[in-house]
N, CA, C and O atoms as a Tinker XYZ file with bonds, in Angstrom:
   200  protein
     1  N     -6.337000   25.191000  -13.308000    73     2
     2  CA    -5.712000   25.115000  -12.202000    64     1     3
     3  C     -6.309000   24.439000  -10.679000    63     2     4     5
     4  O     -6.811000   25.263000   -9.914000    81     3
     5  N     -6.282000   23.442000  -10.366000    73     3     6
     6  CA    -6.810000   23.649000   -9.054000    64     5     7
     7  C     -6.286000   23.004000   -7.863000    63     6     8     9
     8  O     -6.855000   22.471000   -6.910000    81     7
     9  N     -5.058000   23.183000   -8.151000    73     7    10
    10  CA    -3.797000   22.904000   -7.143000    64     9    11
    11  C     -3.757000   24.472000   -5.304000    63    10    12    13
    12  O     -3.521000   24.451000   -4.096000    81    11
    13  N     -4.071000   25.246000   -6.133000    73    11    14
    14  CA    -4.072000   26.843000   -4.767000    64    13    15
    15  C     -4.981000   26.244000   -4.478000    63    14    16    17
    16  O     -4.494000   25.379000   -3.750000    81    15
    17  N     -5.981000   26.075000   -4.524000    73    15    18
    18  CA    -7.269000   25.859000   -3.717000    64    17    19
    19  C     -7.062000   25.049000   -2.795000    63    18    20    21
    20  O     -7.313000   25.386000   -1.638000    81    19
    21  N     -6.670000   24.077000   -3.021000    73    19    22
    22  CA    -6.133000   22.464000   -2.220000    64    21    23
    23  C     -5.181000   22.839000   -1.449000    63    22    24    25
    24  O     -5.480000   22.774000   -0.257000    81    23
    25  N     -4.018000   23.251000   -1.705000    73    23    26
    26  CA    -2.930000   23.992000   -1.230000    64    25    27
    27  C     -3.446000   24.681000    0.475000    63    26    28    29
    28  O     -3.015000   24.723000    1.628000    81    27
    29  N     -4.383000   25.035000   -0.160000    73    27    30
    30  CA    -4.903000   26.226000    1.647000    64    29    31
    31  C     -5.277000   25.994000    1.292000    63    30    32    33
    32  O     -5.094000   26.431000    0.156000    81    31
    33  N     -6.899000   24.583000    1.407000    73    31    34
    34  CA    -7.308000   23.849000    2.157000    64    33    35
    35  C     -6.820000   23.407000    3.131000    63    34    36    37
    36  O     -7.171000   23.628000    4.290000    81    35
    37  N     -5.505000   22.382000    2.563000    73    35    38
    38  CA    -4.897000   21.775000    3.535000    64    37    39
    39  C     -4.078000   22.043000    4.180000    63    38    40    41
    40  O     -3.945000   21.252000    5.114000    81    39
    41  N     -2.939000   23.353000    4.144000    73    39    42
    42  CA    -2.513000   24.059000    5.314000    64    41    43
    43  C     -3.386000   24.564000    6.353000    63    42    44    45
    44  O     -3.187000   24.540000    7.568000    81    43
    45  N     -4.584000   25.117000    5.585000    73    43    46
    46  CA    -5.670000   25.415000    7.127000    64    45    47
    47  C     -5.939000   24.171000    8.041000    63    46    48    49
    48  O     -5.842000   23.946000    9.248000    81    47
    49  N     -6.292000   23.519000    7.018000    73    47    50
    50  CA    -6.741000   21.914000    7.755000    64    49    51
    51  C     -5.178000   21.443000    9.273000    63    50    52    53
    52  O     -5.107000   21.249000   10.486000    81    51
    53  N     -4.216000   21.488000    7.981000    73    51    54
    54  CA    -3.022000   20.928000    9.036000    64    53    55
    55  C     -2.866000   22.051000    9.889000    63    54    56    57
    56  O     -2.198000   21.513000   10.773000    81    55
    57  N     -3.021000   23.367000   10.297000    73    55    58
    58  CA    -2.654000   24.743000   11.307000    64    57    59
    59  C     -3.610000   24.095000   11.968000    63    58    60    61
    60  O     -3.242000   23.371000   12.893000    81    59
    61  N     -4.954000   24.188000   11.682000    73    59    62
    62  CA    -6.521000   24.003000   12.964000    64    61    63
    63  C     -6.122000   23.837000   13.867000    63    62    64    65
    64  O     -6.045000   24.694000   14.747000    81    63
    65  N     -5.440000   21.816000   14.026000    73    63    66
    66  CA    -5.291000   21.779000   15.355000    64    65    67
    67  C     -3.996000   22.854000   16.455000    63    66    68    69
    68  O     -3.939000   23.130000   17.654000    81    67
    69  N     -3.370000   23.094000   15.570000    73    67    70
    70  CA    -1.554000   23.916000   16.460000    64    69    71
    71  C     -2.752000   25.706000   17.085000    63    70    72    73
    72  O     -2.711000   26.293000   18.166000    81    71
    73  N     -3.517000   25.971000   15.988000    73    71    74
    74  CA    -4.489000   27.525000   16.734000    64    73    75
    75  C     -5.004000   26.948000   18.006000    63    74    76    77
    76  O     -4.736000   27.423000   19.109000    81    75
    77  N     -5.789000   25.854000   17.797000    73    75    78
    78  CA    -6.812000   25.240000   18.828000    64    77    79
    79  C     -5.941000   24.898000   20.646000    63    78    80    81
    80  O     -6.249000   25.118000   21.818000    81    79
    81  N     -5.098000   24.443000   20.120000    73    79    82
    82  CA    -3.780000   24.376000   21.066000    64    81    83
    83  C     -3.357000   25.107000   21.373000    63    82    84    85
    84  O     -3.388000   25.259000   22.595000    81    83
    85  N     -2.567000   26.229000   20.472000    73    83    86
    86  CA    -2.163000   27.387000   20.894000    64    85    87
    87  C     -3.514000   28.157000   21.963000    63    86    88    89
    88  O     -3.492000   28.481000   23.150000    81    87
    89  N     -4.668000   28.250000   20.859000    73    87    90
    90  CA    -5.284000   29.231000   22.153000    64    89    91
    91  C     -5.604000   28.790000   23.512000    63    90    92    93
    92  O     -6.099000   29.489000   24.396000    81    91
    93  N     -5.165000   27.168000   23.609000    73    91    94
    94  CA    -5.880000   26.534000   25.032000    64    93    95
    95  C     -5.008000   26.929000   26.467000    63    94    96    97
    96  O     -5.382000   26.969000   27.639000    81    95
    97  N     -3.444000   27.247000   25.719000    73    95    98
    98  CA    -2.079000   27.434000   26.547000    64    97    99
    99  C     -2.357000   29.146000   26.814000    63    98   100   101
   100  O     -2.143000   29.692000   27.896000    81    99
   101  N     -2.714000   29.628000   25.972000    73    99   102
   102  CA    -3.033000   31.007000   26.289000    64   101   103
   103  C     -4.172000   31.187000   26.903000    63   102   104   105
   104  O     -4.498000   32.293000   27.333000    81   103
   105  N     -4.750000   30.357000   26.992000    73   103   106
   106  CA    -6.061000   30.721000   28.155000    64   105   107
   107  C     -5.703000   30.456000   29.087000    63   106   108   109
   108  O     -6.167000   31.093000   30.033000    81   107
   109  N     -4.551000   29.243000   29.415000    73   107   110
   110  CA    -4.816000   28.712000   30.881000    64   109   111
   111  C     -3.234000   29.319000   31.372000    63   110   112   113
   112  O     -2.799000   29.078000   32.498000    81   111
   113  N     -2.455000   30.140000   30.346000    73   111   114
   114  CA    -1.405000   31.008000   31.042000    64   113   115
   115  C     -2.237000   32.015000   31.414000    63   114   116   117
   116  O     -1.635000   32.580000   32.328000    81   115
   117  N     -3.420000   32.646000   31.210000    73   115   118
   118  CA    -4.170000   33.779000   31.492000    64   117   119
   119  C     -4.796000   33.519000   32.805000    63   118   120   121
   120  O     -4.784000   34.248000   33.796000    81   119
   121  N     -5.330000   32.391000   32.655000    73   119   122
   122  CA    -6.312000   32.049000   33.966000    64   121   123
   123  C     -4.680000   31.520000   35.082000    63   122   124   125
   124  O     -4.922000   31.427000   36.286000    81   123
   125  N     -3.736000   31.330000   34.801000    73   123   126
   126  CA    -3.174000   31.264000   35.991000    64   125   127
   127  C     -2.560000   32.382000   36.506000    63   126   128   129
   128  O     -1.913000   32.486000   37.547000    81   127
   129  N     -2.867000   33.332000   35.548000    73   127   130
   130  CA    -2.077000   34.501000   36.107000    64   129   131
   131  C     -3.222000   35.638000   36.644000    63   130   132   133
   132  O     -3.080000   36.709000   37.234000    81   131
   133  N     -3.904000   35.222000   36.372000    73   131   134
   134  CA    -5.364000   35.869000   37.644000    64   133   135
   135  C     -5.531000   35.648000   38.744000    63   134   136   137
   136  O     -6.125000   36.298000   39.604000    81   135
   137  N     -4.470000   33.731000   38.829000    73   135   138
   138  CA    -5.373000   33.638000   40.068000    64   137   139
   139  C     -4.245000   33.314000   40.445000    63   138   140   141
   140  O     -4.108000   32.095000   40.349000    81   139
   141  N     -3.066000   33.990000   40.961000    73   139   142
   142  CA    -1.733000   33.660000   41.378000    64   141   143
   143  C     -1.814000   34.518000   42.605000    63   142   144   145
   144  O     -2.383000   35.597000   42.439000    81   143
   145  N     -1.356000   34.250000   43.803000    73   143   146
   146  CA    -1.907000   35.421000   45.150000    64   145   147
   147  C     -0.351000   35.533000   45.513000    63   146   148   149
   148  O      0.614000   34.934000   45.039000    81   147
   149  N     -0.455000   36.676000   46.694000    73   147   150
   150  CA     1.087000   36.714000   47.529000    64   149   151
   151  C      1.102000   35.597000   48.691000    63   150   152   153
   152  O      2.148000   35.152000   49.165000    81   151
   153  N     -0.527000   35.095000   49.195000    73   151   154
   154  CA    -0.267000   34.099000   49.935000    64   153   155
   155  C     -0.789000   33.424000   49.636000    63   154   156   157
   156  O     -1.946000   33.824000   49.768000    81   155
   157  N     -0.790000   31.975000   49.029000    73   155   158
   158  CA    -1.042000   30.958000   48.812000    64   157   159
   159  C     -2.288000   30.183000   50.328000    63   158   160   161
   160  O     -1.812000   30.134000   51.462000    81   159
   161  N     -3.143000   29.888000   50.187000    73   159   162
   162  CA    -3.851000   29.587000   50.964000    64   161   163
   163  C     -4.225000   29.872000   51.860000    63   162   164   165
   164  O     -4.689000   29.052000   52.653000    81   163
   165  N     -4.180000   30.974000   52.058000    73   163   166
   166  CA    -4.817000   32.407000   53.316000    64   165   167
   167  C     -6.425000   31.847000   53.651000    63   166   168   169
   168  O     -7.193000   31.169000   52.969000    81   167
   169  N     -6.540000   32.355000   54.797000    73   167   170
   170  CA    -8.486000   31.973000   55.017000    64   169   171
   171  C     -8.890000   33.639000   54.620000    63   170   172   173
   172  O    -10.025000   34.037000   54.358000    81   171
   173  N     -7.777000   34.377000   54.651000    73   171   174
   174  CA    -8.396000   35.789000   54.318000    64   173   175
   175  C     -8.542000   37.034000   55.871000    63   174   176   177
   176  O     -8.827000   38.227000   55.767000    81   175
   177  N     -8.287000   36.381000   57.023000    73   175   178
   178  CA    -8.817000   36.524000   58.666000    64   177   179
   179  C     -7.312000   36.688000   59.021000    63   178   180   181
   180  O     -7.276000   37.408000   60.020000    81   179
   181  N     -5.890000   36.291000   58.594000    73   179   182
   182  CA    -4.946000   36.413000   58.984000    64   181   183
   183  C     -4.257000   37.707000   58.129000    63   182   184   185
   184  O     -4.456000   37.949000   56.938000    81   183
   185  N     -3.396000   38.470000   59.059000    73   183   186
   186  CA    -2.806000   40.122000   58.577000    64   185   187
   187  C     -1.719000   39.644000   57.681000    63   186   188   189
   188  O     -1.269000   38.499000   57.739000    81   187
   189  N     -1.331000   40.515000   56.892000    73   187   190
   190  CA    -0.732000   40.104000   55.673000    64   189   191
   191  C      0.742000   40.275000   56.674000    63   190   192   193
   192  O      1.031000   40.861000   57.718000    81   191
   193  N      1.603000   39.202000   55.462000    73   191   194
   194  CA     2.581000   39.801000   56.473000    64   193   195
   195  C      3.722000   40.959000   56.223000    63   194   196   197
   196  O      4.809000   41.030000   56.796000    81   195
   197  N      3.189000   41.863000   55.206000    73   195   198
   198  CA     4.028000   42.802000   55.295000    64   197   199
   199  C      3.418000   44.194000   55.397000    63   198   200
   200  O      4.146000   45.182000   55.489000    81   199
């Protein structure tokens, strides 16, 4: 029977775009989390408000 290998290939090809999209979302959320700051748009010369 050649149904099982064809099924495995079809499922892999079907979920590959979702896996790529999910990896991009994870990467963007990680970068956004690393780039957050308490005082946005600060020049670094102002004293901190707290």
